[in-house]
C-alpha positions as CSV (number, residue, x, y, z in Angstrom):
1,X,-0.6,-162.3,-4.2
2,X,-2.7,-159.2,-4.1
3,X,-0.4,-156.8,-2.2
4,X,3.1,-155.6,-2.7
5,X,5.3,-153.3,-0.7
6,X,8.4,-151.8,-2.3
7,X,10.8,-149.0,-1.4
8,X,12.1,-146.1,-3.4
9,X,13.5,-142.7,-3.2
10,X,12.6,-139.3,-4.6
11,X,15.8,-137.7,-5.9
12,X,16.7,-134.0,-5.6
13,X,15.0,-133.2,-8.9
14,X,11.7,-134.6,-7.5
15,X,11.8,-137.8,-9.7
16,X,10.5,-141.1,-8.3
17,X,12.9,-144.1,-8.3
18,X,11.7,-147.5,-7.2
19,X,14.3,-150.1,-6.1
20,X,12.5,-153.3,-7.0
21,X,11.4,-152.7,-10.6
22,X,11.4,-156.4,-11.5
23,X,9.3,-157.3,-8.5
24,X,6.8,-154.6,-9.5
25,X,6.7,-155.9,-13.1
26,X,6.1,-159.5,-11.9
27,X,3.3,-158.3,-9.6
28,X,1.7,-156.6,-12.6
29,X,2.0,-159.7,-14.7
30,X,0.3,-161.8,-12.0
31,X,-2.6,-159.3,-11.7
32,X,-3.4,-158.5,-15.4
33,X,-6.5,-156.4,-15.9
34,X,-7.1,-155.7,-12.2
35,X,-7.6,-152.3,-10.6
36,X,-4.7,-150.9,-8.6
37,X,-4.4,-148.6,-5.6
38,X,-1.0,-147.0,-5.1
39,X,-0.2,-145.2,-1.8
40,X,3.1,-143.4,-1.3
41,X,4.3,-142.8,2.2
42,X,7.3,-140.6,3.0
43,X,9.5,-142.4,5.5
44,X,9.9,-140.2,8.6
45,X,13.5,-140.8,9.8
46,X,12.9,-138.7,12.9
47,X,10.0,-141.0,13.8
48,X,12.2,-144.0,13.4
49,X,14.8,-142.5,15.7
50,X,12.2,-141.6,18.3
51,X,10.7,-145.1,18.2
52,X,14.0,-146.8,18.6
53,X,15.0,-144.4,21.4
54,X,11.6,-145.1,23.1
55,X,12.3,-148.9,22.8
56,X,15.8,-148.6,24.3
57,X,15.0,-145.9,26.9
58,X,11.6,-147.1,28.2
59,X,10.5,-150.5,27.0
60,X,13.8,-152.2,27.8
61,X,13.8,-150.7,31.3
62,X,10.2,-152.0,31.9
63,X,11.2,-155.5,30.9
64,X,14.5,-155.4,32.8
65,X,12.5,-154.5,35.9
66,X,10.0,-157.2,35.2
67,X,12.7,-159.8,34.9
68,X,14.4,-158.5,38.1
69,X,11.0,-158.7,40.0
70,X,10.6,-162.4,38.9
71,X,14.1,-163.3,40.0
72,X,16.1,-163.1,36.8
73,X,18.8,-160.5,36.4
74,X,19.4,-159.6,32.7
75,X,21.5,-156.8,31.2
76,X,19.8,-154.3,28.8
77,X,21.5,-156.2,25.9
78,X,20.1,-159.5,27.1
79,X,16.6,-158.1,27.4
80,X,16.8,-156.6,23.9
81,X,17.9,-159.9,22.4
82,X,15.1,-161.7,24.3
83,X,12.4,-159.3,23.1
84,X,13.6,-159.3,19.5
85,X,14.2,-163.1,19.4
86,X,10.6,-163.8,20.5
87,X,8.9,-161.7,17.9
88,X,8.5,-163.0,14.4
89,X,8.9,-159.5,12.9
90,X,12.4,-158.9,14.4
91,X,13.7,-162.4,15.1
92,X,17.2,-161.3,16.0
93,X,17.1,-158.5,13.4
94,X,18.6,-155.1,14.2
95,X,15.8,-152.5,14.7
96,X,17.7,-150.0,12.5
97,X,17.3,-152.4,9.5
98,X,13.5,-152.7,9.9
99,X,11.1,-150.8,7.6
100,X,9.2,-148.2,9.6
101,X,5.9,-150.2,9.4
102,X,7.6,-153.3,10.8
103,X,9.2,-151.2,13.6
104,X,5.7,-149.9,14.5
105,X,4.3,-153.4,14.4
106,X,7.1,-154.6,16.7
107,X,6.3,-151.9,19.2
108,X,2.6,-152.7,19.0
109,X,3.4,-156.3,19.7
110,X,5.5,-155.3,22.7
111,X,2.7,-153.2,24.0
112,X,0.4,-156.3,24.0
113,X,2.9,-158.7,25.5
114,X,4.1,-156.2,28.1
115,X,0.5,-155.9,29.4
116,X,-0.1,-159.6,29.2
117,X,3.2,-161.0,30.6
118,X,4.7,-158.1,32.7
119,X,1.3,-156.6,33.8
120,X,2.6,-153.2,32.8
121,X,1.3,-150.7,30.4
122,X,3.5,-148.9,27.9
123,X,2.4,-145.8,26.1
124,X,1.9,-145.6,22.4
125,X,5.3,-144.2,21.3
126,X,3.8,-142.7,18.2
127,X,1.7,-140.4,20.3
128,X,4.4,-139.2,22.6
């Protein structure tokens, strides 16, 4: 194992707190004497909300129209369940519970399959 992702929080005093300290310690024990690169990324909650809104407001509608055009009538909820169920990242997981990187990977996956299967292009929601 040469990569580890953990979450944490910076408190109001500006001190760093990591949630999975034992996991970090085990990672260090497995990689004694090796060089380490640490990258901190601030989680943008506004971006998360925008991505989820884009998914429900644009992507679901595209897929609902695609299903309708192919003779299958599905509700928005059914389309959502179908898309999440068929992706290994979200396999029936609520989007609000995903890490931001996983949410971005899910939307990138949807961009690809929407073009391949529905023959429709969806914009990169991170650029909107």
